[in-house]
C-alpha positions, 0 to 999 in steps of 0.5 A, a space after each residue: 156119437 155126434 155127426 161131427 165124429 161120424 164125419 171125421 171117421 168117414 174122412 179117415 176112411 178116405 185116408 184124409 190125414 188131417 181127419 186121422 190126426 184130428 181123430 187121434 188127438 180126440 181119443 189118444 189121451 183117453 186110450 192111453 189111460 185105458 192102456 195104463 190100466 194094463 201096462 205099467 211102463 209108460 213108454 210101452 203103453 204109449 207104443 201100444 196105443 200107437 199100435 192100436 190106432 194103426 190097427 184101428 185105421 187099418 180096420 176103419 172099413 169094419 166100423 159100422 157105427 153100431 157102437 160109439 167110435 170110442 167104444 170100438 177103439 177102446 176094444 182095440 186098445 184093450 185087445 192090443 194090451 192083452 195080446 202084449 201081456 199074453 206074449 210077455 207074461 207080464 203082470 197087470 197094473 191098475 190105475 189108482 182110481 179103482 173101485 172094486 166090488 166083488 159079488 158072490 155066486 149067491 149074488 150078495 155084495 161083498 165090498 172090499 174092506 176099508 183097510 184093504 189098500 189099492 196095492 193089496 188089490 193089485 197084488 191079489 189080482 196079480 196072483 190070480 191065474 191068468 185065465 181068471 185075471 183077464 176076465 176079472 180085469 175086463 169085467 170089474 175094472 173096464 166094465 165089459 159084459 160077458 158077451 163083450 168079454 167072450 168076443 175079446 178073449 175068444 171064449 164062450 159067454 158061459 166060460 166068461 161067467 165061470 171064470 169071473 165067478 171063480 176069479 172073484 172067489 179067489 180074489 176075495 180069498 186072497 184079500 181076506 187072507 191078506 187081512 187076517 195074515 193067513 193063507 188057506 
C-alpha cells in the first residue's frame, strides 16, 4: 500500500468524511465484484458491500497495515457475505471468470474437463455440504490460504485442510458424474 493510501486511512481514522468517501470510491467496485462471487442478487450484494464498509470504518482503529488495506477490507466483505449466506441458507454464485483446478490428496492435479461448463461447476459447488462449500469457495475461488480460512470461518487450519480435501473430492465426483450421466 502506498503512502497516499496510508494517509487516506489515517484521515479516515480521524472521521474525515472526505477521506472516507475517497477510500470508498477507490475500493467499492472491487469489493462489489468480490461480493457478487457469493451473492447473485445485485441489490443485496450492493447492500452487503455497504454493510462491510460501515463495519470497516467502525474497525479502522484495528487496521495496522500488516496487509494492504484492500486485503483487509476484502476479508470484511467476504465475512459479511458468508454471514448473510449462513443466516439465509442461500446458494452461492460464482462469477463467469472462474478458473478451477482441483488437486487430489496425493497432490496430482486434476483439471476440469473442457466440456464442463461454468454452470456445471456452479451446480456442483451448490450441491456441496455447507461445511465444504465455504472452504472450497475461499480456497479455490478467492485464493485464501488455510490460515486465513481458519480465521474467517473460526475453524482450525487442520479442519480447513480436511474440509477442502473432502470438498474437492466431492466436487470432482459431482463433476465426473455429470459428465458420465451417472451418480455414484
